[in-house]
N, C-alpha and C positions, 0 to 999 in steps of 0.2 A: 504494500500500500504506500502510495506516495502522498506528499503534502496536499496535492490538489484533490485527493479523494477523501480528505478528512473534513469533518464538520465541527462547528463550534458547539460544545456541550455546556460549558459553564465557565465562569471566571472567578478568580479569587484574588483579593487584594491583601497583601501581607506587609505588615510593618516590620522590617528587618531589625529594628531597634527594640522590638517587643520580645521578651523572653519566651513567649509561647508560640512564636511564629513557626518554629520547626515542628512542634507538636500539631499545630493546625494543618500544616502541609502534609504531614504523615497521616493524619486522620482522614483528610480528603482523598489522598491516594489509596488508602485502605478501603474507603467507601466505594470508590470507583472500581477497584479490583474485585471486591465482593459482588459488585453488580455485574461482573463479567467482562469488563473492559481489560484488554491485554496490552494496549499500546496507546500512549498519549504523546502529544506534542506540546511543549511548554514554550510560551512566548514571554520574554522578559521585557517589561516596559517600565520606564521611570519618568519622572517629571522632567521637562526641559531644563528647569533650573538646576536640578541635580546633575543632569548629563553635561551641561556647560561647565559646571564646576569640576566634575570627576574627569572629564575628557580633556581638561586643561585647555579649553577653547578661549581665545582672546575675547573677553567680554565686550570690550569697546567695539571690536570689529563685528561681533555677533549682533550687537544692538544697532550698529550703523547699517548693516545689510538688511536686517529685519525691518527697520523703520523706513529706510529709503525705498526698498522694494515692496514693502507691505506684504511680507511673506509670513506664513506661520512659523513658529519656533522650530518645529521638527524639520522643516525644509532647509532652513538656514544651518541647523546642526548637521544634517546629512551632507550638505554642500561643503561645509568647512572640514568635516571629517574625511571627505573624499578627496580634498585638495592634494594634488601630487600623487595620488594612487595610480593614475593612468600611466605615469612615467615608469612605474614599476612593472608594467605588463609589456607584452609584445604587440600592443595595439598599433603602434606606428608601423611596424613591419607588415602587419595584416592589412592596414589601411593602404599601404603602398603596394600591396600584393607581392611582397618579397618572399 
């Protein structure tokens, strides 16, 4: 089964600063397993503010792009995180058909 064949079942928001977060996650996984589910896909999401801080993104640049282009936070974050990644690939060779 691939990702496209999977459906959304439920969501769970966990505060990682809470001591009971691991217990809550284990409880939910046990519940799903007892119900007969054998495979899950976990998506990790965080607030844009946390991601800017953790990913060490230049906050001034982030705010400038966000405000000038009127883009959502996640678009600017993805753009800034992708900066320079294309150089690390063989895209240029493929683009030139080398």
